[in-house]
DOKEKE-188198 format. One record per atom (N, C-alpha, C): residue in three letters; residue number from 0; y negated, z, x; atom name. Coordinates in pm, whole numbers, plus 50000, padded with zeros to 5 digits. Layout:
! residues N
[site "ALA"; NUM; [Y; Z; X]; "CA"]
...
END
This chain:
! residues 78
[site "MET"; 0; [36691; 10609; 92873]; "N"]
[site "MET"; 0; [36697; 10480; 92826]; "CA"]
[site "MET"; 0; [36554; 10416; 92786]; "C"]
[site "THR"; 1; [36510; 10295; 92812]; "N"]
[site "THR"; 1; [36389; 10261; 92755]; "CA"]
[site "THR"; 1; [36434; 10098; 92647]; "C"]
[site "ALA"; 2; [36367; 10068; 92565]; "N"]
[site "ALA"; 2; [36372; 09960; 92500]; "CA"]
[site "ALA"; 2; [36323; 09863; 92633]; "C"]
[site "ARG"; 3; [36395; 09712; 92581]; "N"]
[site "ARG"; 3; [36379; 09620; 92636]; "CA"]
[site "ARG"; 3; [36359; 09503; 92571]; "C"]
[site "PRO"; 4; [36197; 09505; 92512]; "N"]
[site "PRO"; 4; [36105; 09395; 92443]; "CA"]
[site "PRO"; 4; [36209; 09230; 92475]; "C"]
[site "GLU"; 5; [36219; 09199; 92586]; "N"]
[site "GLU"; 5; [36320; 09065; 92595]; "CA"]
[site "GLU"; 5; [36416; 09055; 92519]; "C"]
[site "VAL"; 6; [36475; 09179; 92533]; "N"]
[site "VAL"; 6; [36640; 09158; 92455]; "CA"]
[site "VAL"; 6; [36598; 09156; 92299]; "C"]
[site "VAL"; 7; [36517; 09247; 92240]; "N"]
[site "VAL"; 7; [36489; 09198; 92099]; "CA"]
[site "VAL"; 7; [36427; 09056; 92078]; "C"]
[site "GLU"; 8; [36380; 09009; 92159]; "N"]
[site "GLU"; 8; [36320; 08892; 92145]; "CA"]
[site "GLU"; 8; [36444; 08809; 92164]; "C"]
[site "ARG"; 9; [36491; 08761; 92268]; "N"]
[site "ARG"; 9; [36667; 08692; 92255]; "CA"]
[site "ARG"; 9; [36738; 08747; 92137]; "C"]
[site "LYS"; 10; [36765; 08871; 92111]; "N"]
[site "LYS"; 10; [36904; 08889; 91969]; "CA"]
[site "LYS"; 10; [36798; 08807; 91858]; "C"]
[site "LEU"; 11; [36693; 08855; 91836]; "N"]
[site "LEU"; 11; [36618; 08774; 91728]; "CA"]
[site "LEU"; 11; [36626; 08647; 91732]; "C"]
[site "ALA"; 12; [36625; 08565; 91831]; "N"]
[site "ALA"; 12; [36631; 08414; 91796]; "CA"]
[site "ALA"; 12; [36780; 08340; 91796]; "C"]
[site "ALA"; 13; [36851; 08499; 91869]; "N"]
[site "ALA"; 13; [37031; 08432; 91849]; "CA"]
[site "ALA"; 13; [37055; 08465; 91662]; "C"]
[site "LEU"; 14; [36985; 08589; 91635]; "N"]
[site "LEU"; 14; [36998; 08566; 91481]; "CA"]
[site "LEU"; 14; [36968; 08460; 91419]; "C"]
[site "GLN"; 15; [36880; 08399; 91429]; "N"]
[site "GLN"; 15; [36789; 08290; 91375]; "CA"]
[site "GLN"; 15; [36920; 08159; 91410]; "C"]
[site "ARG"; 16; [36918; 08136; 91477]; "N"]
[site "ARG"; 16; [37041; 08027; 91510]; "CA"]
[site "ARG"; 16; [37140; 08061; 91426]; "C"]
[site "PHE"; 17; [37239; 08147; 91414]; "N"]
[site "PHE"; 17; [37330; 08218; 91352]; "CA"]
[site "PHE"; 17; [37342; 08215; 91220]; "C"]
[site "LEU"; 18; [37213; 08253; 91170]; "N"]
[site "LEU"; 18; [37195; 08248; 91056]; "CA"]
[site "LEU"; 18; [37182; 08077; 90991]; "C"]
[site "GLU"; 19; [37113; 07970; 91082]; "N"]
[site "GLU"; 19; [37111; 07838; 91039]; "CA"]
[site "GLU"; 19; [37225; 07766; 91052]; "C"]
[site "ASP"; 20; [37338; 07801; 91173]; "N"]
[site "ASP"; 20; [37499; 07804; 91174]; "CA"]
[site "ASP"; 20; [37532; 07809; 91038]; "C"]
[site "LEU"; 21; [37513; 07951; 90995]; "N"]
[site "LEU"; 21; [37586; 07991; 90894]; "CA"]
[site "LEU"; 21; [37565; 07863; 90777]; "C"]
[site "ALA"; 22; [37402; 07902; 90745]; "N"]
[site "ALA"; 22; [37400; 07829; 90607]; "CA"]
[site "ALA"; 22; [37449; 07640; 90644]; "C"]
[site "ALA"; 23; [37478; 07594; 90728]; "N"]
[site "ALA"; 23; [37560; 07490; 90741]; "CA"]
[site "ALA"; 23; [37718; 07485; 90686]; "C"]
[site "PHE"; 24; [37750; 07609; 90647]; "N"]
[site "PHE"; 24; [37892; 07587; 90560]; "CA"]
[site "PHE"; 24; [37835; 07596; 90393]; "C"]
[site "GLY"; 25; [37779; 07670; 90383]; "N"]
[site "GLY"; 25; [37705; 07654; 90263]; "CA"]
[site "GLY"; 25; [37728; 07573; 90148]; "C"]
[site "PRO"; 26; [37717; 07402; 90195]; "N"]
[site "PRO"; 26; [37713; 07274; 90078]; "CA"]
[site "PRO"; 26; [37903; 07222; 90099]; "C"]
[site "LEU"; 27; [37956; 07288; 90183]; "N"]
[site "LEU"; 27; [38090; 07215; 90199]; "CA"]
[site "LEU"; 27; [38140; 07256; 90060]; "C"]
[site "PRO"; 28; [38224; 07180; 90012]; "N"]
[site "PRO"; 28; [38333; 07204; 89937]; "CA"]
[site "PRO"; 28; [38439; 07352; 89961]; "C"]
[site "HIS"; 29; [38409; 07410; 89833]; "N"]
[site "HIS"; 29; [38507; 07536; 89850]; "CA"]
[site "HIS"; 29; [38604; 07551; 89970]; "C"]
[site "GLU"; 30; [38721; 07433; 89939]; "N"]
[site "GLU"; 30; [38815; 07403; 90043]; "CA"]
[site "GLU"; 30; [38758; 07427; 90181]; "C"]
[site "GLU"; 31; [38711; 07326; 90208]; "N"]
[site "GLU"; 31; [38628; 07331; 90355]; "CA"]
[site "GLU"; 31; [38635; 07432; 90431]; "C"]
[site "ARG"; 32; [38552; 07527; 90359]; "N"]
[site "ARG"; 32; [38491; 07671; 90355]; "CA"]
[site "ARG"; 32; [38577; 07743; 90382]; "C"]
[site "ILE"; 33; [38717; 07724; 90359]; "N"]
[site "ILE"; 33; [38836; 07814; 90349]; "CA"]
[site "ILE"; 33; [38869; 07784; 90464]; "C"]
[site "ARG"; 34; [38902; 07655; 90504]; "N"]
[site "ARG"; 34; [38942; 07568; 90639]; "CA"]
[site "ARG"; 34; [38846; 07613; 90735]; "C"]
[site "GLN"; 35; [38744; 07677; 90724]; "N"]
[site "GLN"; 35; [38638; 07718; 90830]; "CA"]
[site "GLN"; 35; [38633; 07851; 90880]; "C"]
[site "HIS"; 36; [38738; 07892; 90796]; "N"]
[site "HIS"; 36; [38663; 08051; 90754]; "CA"]
[site "HIS"; 36; [38656; 08135; 90875]; "C"]
[site "TYR"; 37; [38770; 08112; 90990]; "N"]
[site "TYR"; 37; [38750; 08163; 91155]; "CA"]
[site "TYR"; 37; [38603; 08154; 91184]; "C"]
[site "ALA"; 38; [38546; 08041; 91177]; "N"]
[site "ALA"; 38; [38413; 07970; 91239]; "CA"]
[site "ALA"; 38; [38311; 08054; 91145]; "C"]
[site "ILE"; 39; [38307; 08059; 90992]; "N"]
[site "ILE"; 39; [38238; 08184; 90949]; "CA"]
[site "ILE"; 39; [38269; 08317; 90987]; "C"]
[site "GLU"; 40; [38371; 08397; 90976]; "N"]
[site "GLU"; 40; [38414; 08482; 91005]; "CA"]
[site "GLU"; 40; [38343; 08502; 91204]; "C"]
[site "ARG"; 41; [38306; 08428; 91222]; "N"]
[site "ARG"; 41; [38255; 08443; 91410]; "CA"]
[site "ARG"; 41; [38104; 08462; 91424]; "C"]
[site "LEU"; 42; [38093; 08350; 91294]; "N"]
[site "LEU"; 42; [37956; 08385; 91326]; "CA"]
[site "LEU"; 42; [37864; 08516; 91205]; "C"]
[site "LEU"; 43; [37911; 08549; 91163]; "N"]
[site "LEU"; 43; [37921; 08715; 91093]; "CA"]
[site "LEU"; 43; [37924; 08799; 91195]; "C"]
[site "GLN"; 44; [38013; 08789; 91265]; "N"]
[site "GLN"; 44; [38075; 08880; 91410]; "CA"]
[site "GLN"; 44; [37939; 08908; 91485]; "C"]
[site "LEU"; 45; [37908; 08766; 91516]; "N"]
[site "LEU"; 45; [37774; 08757; 91598]; "CA"]
[site "LEU"; 45; [37651; 08824; 91561]; "C"]
[site "LEU"; 46; [37644; 08750; 91378]; "N"]
[site "LEU"; 46; [37473; 08824; 91311]; "CA"]
[site "LEU"; 46; [37463; 08975; 91323]; "C"]
[site "CYS"; 47; [37605; 09060; 91322]; "N"]
[site "CYS"; 47; [37633; 09209; 91314]; "CA"]
[site "CYS"; 47; [37628; 09246; 91463]; "C"]
[site "GLU"; 48; [37660; 09198; 91542]; "N"]
[site "GLU"; 48; [37629; 09243; 91684]; "CA"]
[site "GLU"; 48; [37525; 09232; 91732]; "C"]
[site "ALA"; 49; [37411; 09091; 91685]; "N"]
[site "ALA"; 49; [37338; 09114; 91770]; "CA"]
[site "ALA"; 49; [37197; 09224; 91713]; "C"]
[site "ALA"; 50; [37248; 09222; 91535]; "N"]
[site "ALA"; 50; [37103; 09320; 91463]; "CA"]
[site "ALA"; 50; [37167; 09470; 91518]; "C"]
[site "ALA"; 51; [37288; 09514; 91536]; "N"]
[site "ALA"; 51; [37308; 09642; 91659]; "CA"]
[site "ALA"; 51; [37247; 09636; 91791]; "C"]
[site "ASP"; 52; [37234; 09513; 91838]; "N"]
[site "ASP"; 52; [37200; 09516; 91959]; "CA"]
[site "ASP"; 52; [37027; 09577; 91925]; "C"]
[site "ILE"; 53; [36980; 09484; 91852]; "N"]
[site "ILE"; 53; [36832; 09492; 91794]; "CA"]
[site "ILE"; 53; [36824; 09695; 91768]; "C"]
[site "GLY"; 54; [36866; 09681; 91639]; "N"]
[site "GLY"; 54; [36898; 09809; 91655]; "CA"]
[site "GLY"; 54; [36876; 09943; 91772]; "C"]
[site "LEU"; 55; [36958; 09869; 91836]; "N"]
[site "LEU"; 55; [36970; 10002; 91949]; "CA"]
[site "LEU"; 55; [36829; 09968; 92039]; "C"]
[site "GLN"; 56; [36840; 09889; 92053]; "N"]
[site "GLN"; 56; [36656; 09892; 92083]; "CA"]
[site "GLN"; 56; [36570; 09928; 92054]; "C"]
[site "ILE"; 57; [36550; 09943; 91893]; "N"]
[site "ILE"; 57; [36475; 10019; 91852]; "CA"]
[site "ILE"; 57; [36480; 10195; 91878]; "C"]
[site "LEU"; 58; [36604; 10242; 91852]; "N"]
[site "LEU"; 58; [36640; 10399; 91862]; "CA"]
[site "LEU"; 58; [36601; 10384; 92026]; "C"]
[site "ARG"; 59; [36621; 10328; 92110]; "N"]
[site "ARG"; 59; [36569; 10368; 92240]; "CA"]
[site "ARG"; 59; [36441; 10358; 92237]; "C"]
[site "HIS"; 60; [36338; 10308; 92181]; "N"]
[site "HIS"; 60; [36214; 10286; 92178]; "CA"]
[site "HIS"; 60; [36200; 10402; 92085]; "C"]
[site "GLU"; 61; [36250; 10424; 91948]; "N"]
[site "GLU"; 61; [36172; 10537; 91934]; "CA"]
[site "GLU"; 61; [36238; 10658; 91963]; "C"]
[site "THR"; 62; [36373; 10714; 92018]; "N"]
[site "THR"; 62; [36425; 10815; 92045]; "CA"]
[site "THR"; 62; [36395; 10834; 92206]; "C"]
[site "GLY"; 63; [36464; 10699; 92292]; "N"]
[site "GLY"; 63; [36472; 10795; 92420]; "CA"]
[site "GLY"; 63; [36620; 10764; 92446]; "C"]
[site "GLU"; 64; [36707; 10746; 92365]; "N"]
[site "GLU"; 64; [36845; 10761; 92339]; "CA"]
[site "GLU"; 64; [36925; 10629; 92275]; "C"]
[site "GLY"; 65; [37046; 10648; 92346]; "N"]
[site "GLY"; 65; [37131; 10547; 92266]; "CA"]
[site "GLY"; 65; [37210; 10566; 92173]; "C"]
[site "ALA"; 66; [37341; 10473; 92150]; "N"]
[site "ALA"; 66; [37428; 10559; 92047]; "CA"]
[site "ALA"; 66; [37555; 10548; 92070]; "C"]
[site "GLY"; 67; [37656; 10578; 92046]; "N"]
[site "GLY"; 67; [37801; 10545; 92064]; "CA"]
[site "GLY"; 67; [37914; 10458; 92021]; "C"]
[site "SER"; 68; [37844; 10427; 91863]; "N"]
[site "SER"; 68; [37852; 10292; 91790]; "CA"]
[site "SER"; 68; [37773; 10199; 91709]; "C"]
[site "TYR"; 69; [37873; 10146; 91690]; "N"]
[site "TYR"; 69; [37786; 10019; 91571]; "CA"]
[site "TYR"; 69; [37757; 10119; 91437]; "C"]
[site "ARG"; 70; [37798; 10168; 91473]; "N"]
[site "ARG"; 70; [37780; 10281; 91276]; "CA"]
[site "ARG"; 70; [37696; 10352; 91322]; "C"]
[site "GLU"; 71; [37711; 10445; 91418]; "N"]
[site "GLU"; 71; [37614; 10531; 91439]; "CA"]
[site "GLU"; 71; [37442; 10457; 91484]; "C"]
[site "ILE"; 72; [37454; 10328; 91534]; "N"]
[site "ILE"; 72; [37302; 10265; 91562]; "CA"]
[site "ILE"; 72; [37272; 10294; 91427]; "C"]
[site "PHE"; 73; [37327; 10223; 91341]; "N"]
[site "PHE"; 73; [37305; 10213; 91212]; "CA"]
[site "PHE"; 73; [37273; 10352; 91103]; "C"]
[site "GLN"; 74; [37346; 10439; 91082]; "N"]
[site "GLN"; 74; [37317; 10566; 91069]; "CA"]
[site "GLN"; 74; [37173; 10583; 91070]; "C"]
[site "ARG"; 75; [37171; 10615; 91209]; "N"]
[site "ARG"; 75; [37075; 10641; 91273]; "CA"]
[site "ARG"; 75; [36925; 10586; 91217]; "C"]
[site "LEU"; 76; [36928; 10429; 91216]; "N"]
[site "LEU"; 76; [36814; 10373; 91174]; "CA"]
[site "LEU"; 76; [36796; 10384; 90972]; "C"]
[site "ARG"; 77; [36888; 10481; 90912]; "N"]
[site "ARG"; 77; [36865; 10492; 90780]; "CA"]
[site "ARG"; 77; [36752; 10560; 90749]; "C"]
END
């Protein structure tokens, strides 16, 4: 397996968008953030998935190998 730079670029752009979207919840009153918890949870999930996808590309670039799980990706990147 080989790394794909275009994937990393696309995922980094997505990370930036997700972080901007998540930041919009910060100024909201606590009660509103509680009401929006599913949206916040989804953004956190998307952030984690994009970070794992980037990590996988790094592993492929450095080792030529993939990983079997998100956990393995982050463990191997340590």
